[in-house]
RODO-2510 file (C-alpha; in nm, 4 decimals, decimal comma):
residues 87
     n   res          X          Y          Z
     1     m     0,7527     1,4439     5,1587
     2     p     0,8676     1,4648     4,7721
     3     a     0,7997     1,1327     4,5486
     4     f     1,0555     1,0435     4,3380
     5     g     1,2905     1,3210     4,3806
     6     g     1,1095     1,5859     4,2298
     7     d     0,8907     1,8918     4,4511
     8     t     0,5013     1,7078     4,3623
     9     p     0,3704     1,4780     4,6455
    10     l     0,3038     1,1120     4,5637
    11     a    -0,0755     1,1832     4,6622
    12     v    -0,0864     1,4222     4,3798
    13     l     0,0590     1,1680     4,1398
    14     v    -0,1973     0,9025     4,2495
    15     t    -0,5083     1,1138     4,2503
    16     k    -0,7932     1,1272     3,9479
    17     p    -0,8510     1,3716     3,6592
    18     e    -1,0467     1,6748     3,7718
    19     g    -1,2549     1,5660     3,5011
    20     g    -1,4750     1,3476     3,7093
    21     g    -1,2345     1,0224     3,7181
    22     s    -1,3462     0,8748     3,3852
    23     p    -1,0469     0,7304     3,1687
    24     p    -0,9045     0,9373     2,8756
    25     p    -1,0762     0,8830     2,5227
    26     s    -0,7575     0,7153     2,3901
    27     m    -0,7861     0,4401     2,6760
    28     g    -1,1329     0,3754     2,5298
    29     i    -0,9731     0,3357     2,1649
    30     a    -0,7002     0,1161     2,2703
    31     f    -0,9171    -0,1473     2,4981
    32     d    -1,1517    -0,1337     2,2061
    33     l    -0,8790    -0,2294     1,9358
    34     g    -0,7411    -0,5148     2,1873
    35     v    -1,0583    -0,6607     2,2036
    36     r    -1,1249    -0,6803     1,7908
    37     l    -0,7747    -0,7582     1,7170
    38     g    -0,8687    -1,0738     1,9716
    39     i    -1,1511    -1,1981     1,8656
    40     s    -1,0513    -1,1685     1,4880
    41     v    -0,7342    -1,3863     1,5221
    42     i    -0,9718    -1,6243     1,8089
    43     l    -1,2276    -1,6683     1,5484
    44     g    -0,9860    -1,7420     1,2653
    45     l    -0,7967    -1,9458     1,4330
    46     g    -1,0878    -2,1550     1,5915
    47     g    -1,2630    -2,1588     1,2629
    48     g    -0,9027    -2,3092     1,1386
    49     l    -0,8989    -2,5623     1,3504
    50     l    -1,2642    -2,7051     1,3725
    51     l    -1,2510    -2,7199     0,9699
    52     d    -0,9389    -2,8978     1,0330
    53     s    -1,0905    -3,1547     1,2659
    54     w    -1,4107    -3,1706     1,0855
    55     l    -1,2141    -3,2673     0,7695
    56     k    -0,9251    -3,4481     0,8683
    57     t    -0,6854    -3,1875     0,6958
    58     s    -0,3807    -3,1164     0,9254
    59     p    -0,2706    -2,7697     0,9164
    60     i    -0,4046    -2,6079     0,5682
    61     f    -0,7172    -2,4526     0,7551
    62     t    -0,5669    -2,3724     1,0509
    63     l    -0,2983    -2,1642     0,8611
    64     v    -0,5908    -2,0214     0,6479
    65     g    -0,7990    -1,8914     0,9326
    66     m    -0,4941    -1,7984     1,1242
    67     v    -0,4187    -1,5628     0,7866
    68     l    -0,7520    -1,4345     0,7863
    69     g    -0,7700    -1,3603     1,1299
    70     i    -0,4664    -1,1451     1,1223
    71     g    -0,6186    -0,9937     0,7947
    72     a    -0,9562    -0,8940     0,9418
    73     a    -0,7431    -0,7741     1,2225
    74     m    -0,5053    -0,5307     0,9877
    75     y    -0,8665    -0,4302     0,8837
    76     t    -0,9871    -0,3288     1,2068
    77     i    -0,6622    -0,1076     1,2921
    78     w    -0,6941     0,0565     0,9734
    79     d    -1,0794     0,1171     0,9972
    80     v    -1,0039     0,2322     1,3764
    81     a    -0,7448     0,4499     1,2934
    82     r    -0,9093     0,5860     0,9857
    83     d    -1,2185     0,7115     1,1552
    84     a    -0,9914     0,8868     1,4492
    85     m    -0,7993     1,0833     1,1937
    86     r    -1,1712     1,2274     1,0654
    87     r    -1,2752     1,3437     1,4346
***
């Protein structure tokens, strides 16, 4: 029975790759980047919120923490991309 109008059966499309079933290396890099980006932004935002609540300032340190978290995330993207280009 053809899948999606092609000549390849559906069972062939959903089977694991021949290399033992491990995900491709790009999936590992994508997962690593996602975790690093999330942690960077959450730590920056959380630190800013904590400082704002401790010092009774409204959005000042929240905004600064968010900018620092996004900056750290951008640096992380730069660092991972530079390492990937060297390989």
